[in-house]
N, C-alpha and C positions, 0 to 999 in steps of 0.2 A: 212562201213560194213552193211551197212541195206538195200543199193541198189541193189545186186543181188535179195536178198529176194522180194524186191518192182515188180521189174522186173519180177522176175519171176511169182508173184502174178499177173501182170495183162497178162502175156501167159497166164494164167490157166483160168482168168474171160474169157478172148479170148475163151479161148476151152470150156470152160463151156457152154459161151452165143451159140459160134456153135453145141454142143451137146443137150443145150436146142431148139434151133430152128431146128433141125434133131428129137427130141422129138416131136417138135411139129409139124412138119411132118408127119412122121410116126405116129401121132395119128389122122392124118383124118382132119387136121385144112382146112376149106374153106378161109381163109384170104387170101388178095389179095399179102398180106405182105410177101416178100420171106425171108427165115432165115437170108440173108444177112443183109437187112433191119433192120432187128430185130437187129442185132449184132452192128451194125452201130449206131442206136439209143439209146443201153443201153451203148456205149461207148460214144457218144456223152452226154449224160446224165454223165458218168465218167468225163469226160472233162471239162464241168461244175462245177460240185462238185467241182474238184480238185484244179479250178481256184478260186474259194468262198473261199472253206477252208485255200489257199496261202494268200489271200489277205484278210483274217479277222485273220490270225495269222502275218503276216506283218503287222499290223492295232493294234492288239493286242502287238505287240512287242514294238512298237514304241512310246503305252504310255507307258510299261516297264520300255524302254529305256530315256522317260523322267522323269519317276519318280525317278531311277535311278540318272541321273545328281542331280537332283534337291535334294536328297537326299544325295548325297555326298559332294555336296555345302554347303547342312545347316547343316550336321555335322559336316564340315570340318573348316566351320567359329564356330560353338559352341565350340569344340576344342579350337581352337585360343584364343575366350574369354574365357574359361576356364582356360589354360592358362595364359592368361594376369592375370584374378582375383586371379588364385593364384601366382600368382607372389606379385601382389598389398599384401595380403591378408599377405603373406610371408613378404613383408616388414614392413608392419603394426603391426604384431604381434611382429617380433623384435623388431621395435620401442617403442613398449608399455613396453616390457620387460626389453628394456633397459632405459628408464624413471623407471619403474619401483624399478629397480636393482639401478638406477642413487638414486631416493628416499629412498629407503632405506639406502643405503649410507650416504644419509645427515639427514635422523633420529638419523641413529648410532652418525655421528658427535656433532647432537644438543645433544641429551642424555647425551653425554660424556660432554660437556660443562654444560648442567644440572646437570652433579655429580659434575664436578668441581666445580661449583658455590654455590652448596650446603655446600659445603666441606669447599669452602673459607668462606660462610657464619656462618657456624661454628664454625669456627677457629679465625673469626672474634670476634666473639659474645665473646668467650670461651678468648680472648686477651682483651676482651673490660671490660668483666666481674671483670679478676686481676686485670686491672688500676683500675676499680671503689671500688676494694677493696682496693687497695695499696693507694688510695686518700682518702678515709676515714678513714684510718690508720693515715696517715700523718696529715692529718685535724683535728682530734681528739687530736694527738701530739701536735701539733701549738694552738689547741684552748686551752688546758689544758697548755701549757708555758704559753699563755700568760695573761690566769686565774691566777696563780700561782705569775706572777710578779705583776700582780695588787693587788693580797692582799697585797703580800711581801710589794710595796711600799707605802701603804695603813697603813702597822702594824709601816714601818720606819717612814713615815713622823707622822704618832698619837703619837710615843711615843720619838720620837728621840729629846731631848730641851737638851740646853748647862748649863741650870740655874739648883743648885743644888736641889735636891727632900728634905722636908720636912722631917720630923722624921714622922710623920702622914702619909706619902704617901709612906713609906716604902717599905707598903706589895704591892704595887701597882706595884711600879717600879719592883721589885724582878719577880714578874707575868709580866710582858711586856718584863722583858728579857728575861725570857724563851719563849713566844710567838716570839720574836724575833730570838732567835736563830734557833726556829723548823723552821722558816719561811725562813732560811737561810739556813738551813741542807734541805729542801724541794725544795730549788731552786737547792742545786747543786744535787741534783737528777737526774733533768731532764735531759734528753739526747739531747734536743734543745740547751741549755746552753754551749757556747763554752769555751773550760780549762781556758783560760784567768780571763772571767768571776769567773769561780769557783775559781780561787786564790784568786782571791779580795773578795770574800765571807767567802774564808778561812781564812782568814788574816783579816775580819772583823769580824769572829764569835774570833777570839781567843784575842784580842783587848777587846771585851764583855765580855768574861770569864776570862781573866789575867786584868781585869782593878785594880783602886790603892783602897784601903778598907779602907781608913782612911776618906770617901767621905762618908761614910755610903750607900751606894752600888749606891751612886749616879756616874754618866759618863757625861764624856762631850760630845756630838754628831759627833760622825764618819762617821752620814751615807750620809752626803750629797754628795761627789763622787759616795757612794754606789748607791744611790738614780738614779741620772744621769746616771748612767751606765743601772740600771735597764728600765729605761724609754727608753733609747735607745734598749734595748733587746727587746723591749714590741714593739717598732717600726719598728723594724726591721723583727719580726714574723710576726708583722699584714701584713707588705709588701708582705713578703714571702707568707703566706698566701693569701694574693689575690691573687698574682700569681700562687699558685697552684690551686686557684678557676678559674682563668681564663683560664689555661690550660685544666683544667678538662671541662669547657666548650667548648674549643676547640678541644678537642678529643671527647668528646662524640657527637659537632656536627660531624666531620668529620665522625665520626662509622656510626650515623642517614643518611648521604648522601652515605658511601659506601652500606651500608643496604640497602636502596633506589633502589642503583644503581644495586646492586645484586637480588634484587627479580623486578625489572623491566625487568633485562636481563632473568633472568628464564621465568617469567609470558611469555615475545615474544618469547623465546625458545619453549616455554608447548605450543604456539598458531601454530608457525612453524611448530610444530612436527605433532599436532595433523590436520593441512592443509596438509602436505606432506602424512600422511596417511591415509587423506582420498582420495588426488589423489593417490596414490600408490592403493589403494584398487578397485578407478575406471578404474587405466590403466590393473590392474589384471582381474576386470571383463570381458575389452572390449576386451585382450586378451584371454582370455578363451572361449566370444562369436566369435570371429574372428578365432580362431582354429577350432569351429565346424561349421563353413561357410566353411573353407578349406576343413575339411574332409567332408562334403556334394562336395562342387565340384569336390575335387577328386575323389568320388566316381563317380558323374556322367559324368566327365572326363571319366574314364577307361569304363563305359556304353557306351558313345557316340563313345571309339575308338575300344571297340569287336564290338559295331554294325555296325561301318564303317567299320573294316575289313571284316566282314558277307558279307555285303551288297556290296562292291567291286567282294568279291571272286563271291555270287551270281549274280551278274552283270555278272562277267567273262562268268561264266559257261551258263549263259544264251545266250550271246552274242554267243558263238561256238554254240550253241543248233541250235539256230535262224541259223545261217551259214549253218549247215547240212541238217535242215529238208527242209529250204528252197530251197536249191540244190536238196534234194532227190524228191520233188514237181515235181522242175522244171524238173528234167531227166523225174518222171515219167507223166507228160504233155506232153511234147515232144515226149516219147513212144507211150503214150493213140491217140495223135494227127498221130505220122506216122500210127497205125493201120488204124485210121480210113481213112486214105489219100490211104493205100494200098485198103482198102476193097471197098471204095469208086470211084476205078477205074475202069476203062474197063472191065480188064481182069478179076476181080473179079465180081463187083455190076453188069456191063453187060452181063458177062455170067451167072450169076446166075438169073436173070429177064428171060435170053432165055431159060435156060439149066432146072434150079430145076421147073420155073412156068410150063414149059409142061409136063416136068416130073410128077409134082403133076395133071395135068389135065388126062394127060392118062391114071394115075395109078388108078386100079376101087379096090374096097372094097375086091375083094375076091383076087386079086394081093398083095392090101397090108396085107390082112390076112396073104396069104402064105407066106410073106416074112417075117411077124414078127413069122410067127411057125419054119420057117428057122432058123431065129436068136436066136430063144428062144431054137430050136434042139442046135443049134451051140455052147451053155455055156455049160460049166461044170459041174457038182452036186456042187461040192465044193462051185462056183462062188454060185449059187441059195443059198445054205445052209449059205453063207455068207452076201447076201441080205436078208433071212428071220434072220437072226440074229442081223442083224444089225437093221432093222428096228422094231425087238422085242425089243430091248437095247435102241432104240431111243425113244420109245414110254413110257417104263419103266422109265428111266431118266427122258424126257420130253425134248430129244434131238433132234431138230431140223437139226443140222448137221447129222448124224445118218441115219436119216430120209431120207434124199434128197440122202445121198450116197448110199442109199438101193437102191434107184429107179435108181440111175446110175450105180450101181453093177450089175443091173436085166441085161441091155443094151446093157454096153460097153463091149468091148471085153475082155478075161480075163487076157493078160497081163497090159491092160490098170487100169484096174481094182486093181490090188496088187499098181501099180505105183501112181495111185491114191490115198490109201488108205494109201501108203508110206507119200504121200507129203503132207498128212491132217495128219496124225500123224505129221509127222516134222513140220508142221503150227501150231498145235494145241498144241506141246512143244514149238517151239518160243513163241507163244502169253502166254502160263503159264508164263514162263520168261519173258516176259516183262509187263505181268501185275503184278507179283511180284515185279517188280523195279520200276513200276509204284505204287506200292500200298506202296513201301517203302518212296520214294517221295511224294507222299500224306501225309504219316505221318509225314516225318518232315515238309512238306510244312504247313499244316494243324496249327502243333506245333508252328511253329516258326509266322505263322499269327495270332493265337489266344495270343502268347505274344506279338505281334505289338498289337494286339487291346486293350487288356488287360492296357498296358501301355499308351496305347494314349488315352483311354476312361479317366484312371486317371489322364494323364496330363489334355485333356481337362476340366474335373470338375476340379481341383486344378487351372488351369490359369484360369474358368471363376470365382471364388472365389475371386482369385488375383484382376482380374480386375471389380469386384464388388466393392472390399473395398480399391482399387486408385482411384474408382469414386466417392465414397463417399471421401473417403480424400482429394481428389480436390475439390469440391463442400465445403467442410468444407474450406478448406485452401482460397479459392475465397470469400465465405464469410467475414471471419475472415480480409484476404485484403482489402474487399472493407470497412469492420468496422476504419481499421486504414488507412482509404485513407480518409473514412469522419473526423475520429479524427484528422488527418494532417491539412485536410481543415477547420477544424473547428481552430485548432491552428491561422494557419496563420489569418483566417479570424479576429480572437482576437487580435493577433500581428497588424494587419493594422488597428483595431480600436481604441486597446491601443496608438500607433502612431501617427492616427489622433487624439486623444485627446491630448498627449501631446505636440503635435506639436501647438494645438492652446492654450492648459494651459501656453507652455514657449515663445508663441508669446506674452499673453497677462501680464504673470510675468513679462517679459522679457521691456513692454509698460510702465507697472507699474510701476516698479523701474525706468528706465530712466524718464518717469513723475517726479516721488516723488524726485529724484536726481535733476533735474530740478527748481521745487516745492521749494525746500530746498535752491537752488540758491540763488532763486527772492526773497525768505523773508530773508534770511541772508542777502541778499544787502538791501530789506529796511529796515530792523532793525538796520544796518550800518548809513544809511544815516539820519533815526530817533534818534540815539543815537549820532552822532556825531553834529546833528542837534540842540538837546537840551543841547549836553555836552556846545556849544558853546554858546548857547542862554544862560545858567546857568553864564559863563564865562562872557561874556556882560551884565549883569544885576546886577553879582557881582561890577563890575567896576562903572558901573552907580551909584551905591548904595551908594561905596564909594566916590564918589564925591557928589552926593546930601549930602550926611553929613555933609561934609565942609561947604556950602554952601545955605544952604536949606533955604530959606526966607519963609515969611506968605502968602498962597494963600491959596486962598477960598476952598473947602472940597469939593471937585467933585470927588473924589475916592479915593481908598484907596493907604498908601503909600509904601506896599509890591510890589518891584519889580515884573515886568512880566517876568514869564519865559515858557513859553508856557502854553498849554491847560496840566497843573500837573495832572492834573486826567487823563484826556484821554490819555495822554502821557502812564501815568504807565499799564492804562488799553490795550493800544494799541499795545505797545512794550511787552507785555507780554501775548496777545493774539495772536500776530505775535510768540512768544521763543514756545508759546504751539503748534502753528500750526504747525511751523519748525519741535519740537520735534514730531508731530505726522506722519511729512511726512516720517521723519528720521526713527520712530517705522515702517511705512508704508514697506521703504524701506527694512529692516533690516527682519522683521517676512516676506516678500516676498520673498526676496534672502533666507531664509532660509528654506520659503516650496517648494520653488522652487529646492532649493536641494537636500530637502526630496524625493516628485516629481519625482527628475530624478534619484535621488539614487534606489526608489521604481520601475521606469519603468529600471530601468538597469537590477536590478536584477528580475525584471519580465521577461526581454527583455533575460536574463543570462536563466533563468527557463523553458524560452518558447522553447528556441533554444535546452537545453539539451533534451527536451520535443520532439521534433522535430525530432533532433537526434536519438531515441531511436525509433520514430517510422516510422522515415525512414529505421534504422535498420532492423526494426520488420517486414516492408515491405518487402524491401529486401530478409530477411530470408526467406521471408514466400513464397515470389515470387519465391526464387531460388529452395523450398523444393515443390513449386507446379509445375516448369516446368521441376525440376526431375521428380517428380512423373506424368506426361504428358508422359515425354519420355520415363519413364517406363512404360507407358501404352500404349505408340507405341507401344516397345519393346514386352511387353504382348501380344498387340494384334496379333501381327505379329507371335507369337510363337504359340497362337493359333490358329491361320492361318495354319502355318505350321503342328501344331498338327491334326486340324481336315483334313486337305490335308491328312495325311501320314493316321490319320483314316479311311478317305473315300477311300484312295488306298487302303489301308490292308482291306475294306471290301468289295470291289467291286472284288479283288482278292480272296478274300472269297466265294461269289458268283459266279466267275471262277471256282474256284477248287471242287463247290458245285456238278456237274453235271459229274466231272469226278471221284470224290474221297469222297461227301459224298452220292447223289441220284443216285447210279447205280444201282439203281431197285434191286438188288442181293449183298451181303453182298461178302467182297474177297473169307473167306471162303467157302460160296455156292458156287461160281462161279469155285473158283480151287477144290472142292472136282465134281463137274461136270465133270468137263474138264477134270479132274485125269481120271471118268468114264470111259469121251469118249476114250482117250488115251488107257486106259485097253480094252474098248469094240474092237478097230479099232486091236490094238495088237491079239486080240482073234481073229479076221477076219483073219489077217493077216496067221495066225498060221491056222487056218482050209484054207485058200488056198493053204497054202504048204501041207497041207495033214499030219499037227501035230496032228491033236485032232481032231479025226470023231467021236468023241461018244457025241456031241451036240444034245440033241433033237428037 
């Protein structure tokens, strides 16, 4: 749509250049350069400038297109990573919430079990209290019954006699009878006494009360069978009381076991409940933290998607604009080149040199002045007034366009001036529209660029801080891994040293045990040989002693007749010493074996502890190594992010610098330029009215 305007501007530039050449010639320039040559020089400059601007625009767009491609790839990857992180966080949150719900259900089950066991404990305790009360009451009844039976048997045994009472003891017999009746009635009142025994006691009392009176209250003893019955009852009740006590002991023991089991179950359940509550709290905290991360990731992804969409739209629009601009510039360069070719041909350039140079040489100043006067006289009054008006307005508002146009109006024909003014009005209006669009575009681009620069500066600061923190964390982890590796090496060295010492000690102990066993065997053999020899010697001497006793003759006294049984004193000492030595070797074997077993147990325990320590250190090293590796990977990612953010920031700053010449450092504000252009348009419109004779009152 801008191509016709561009071409018309080119034609206007050529025409103005030709006019300028004519003006220069009319002004009496003595230069040897012809007007056509001057126009060709101007067009050559335009052609070179157009090609340079076209090339710079292509270079600029190539950088922008590269930026678009890199940004789209980066943001697409960022959106992909954010999507994966959101999926992982969602799964982790679901897992944590499920775990918390399971733990809550398990805690509720444990609380129900605790409540059940607590109720069982209370019920068991209540039952036990009732059983204890019944036991105490039954035990008391048995004790009272046994005591009563014992007392009754004492009364019957003490007072029951078969011989008649003397007169002097009549009163004492009466008292005994009363005591006997009281004891029998007491036994009959006891609950534990069977009905058969009660009947026997009742019959016994009837015989005592209704006994014969002719014997002066004396009575024959009828208590023999009763005492036996009472003794049997007493033994029976004692046995039943013992059984009751055993049952009470068994019940008490069973109650204590059950109570202890219930307490242990409740304690274990309470401990498990506390552990599950802690784990549930950790799961909920983890879920909350991951939900915050999910919100941040979701927000970041939405921002990246919006930025990606805007960037794609901007890049597509820029691509379309670039193609239009390049085509327009190519057409412009082609048109200027054709104009140069035409002007440089023999038909134009050759004739110009041939005829225009001759014309300039032959023209005298007077003739030129006459021609100027004729040209001036041919101009209309309105045209001169327009020139004066444009010159005055150009001076008032500082417009070089109006001032230059005033000069052209003075020298050009009337019809050409009107067309020139109208074309200039149209161009100014088109320029005003384009500049308004450019100003709107500048505001949008500057706002977006400011947002991008602010966002990337914040990202660079944040990433730099995170990178410093990661460096510190990695250095700390490296130091901790080094310390743990040193500790692990120390443990390995200690294990090797302990193994070496244990091996040497074991070799020495086994050799000692072997030597002790061999020594014991040798000593035992020596003791056996000596004992057998001395036993045989003793038997032989006893035989000789018996034989000498029967046929001894008088012999000269040379030595004692005591049979020789060997070195008796030395014998006992040697064998005793050998037995002591044997026992010493046995004790050495036993102590060495015990010491070896103890050392081996200590060594095994130390090896177990060392293995546990090594495993723990290995896990710590592995864990911290993994954390270090993760930190290094995160550092690489952060550095990549920082590099990308710095590239984006540099690109945004570079783009801002490119925007400044046309959007920021334009010299005049958009409002000032628009106001001046509007005044120029109004002045040109007023000039058109003057040329048309619509307003002749201008002074």
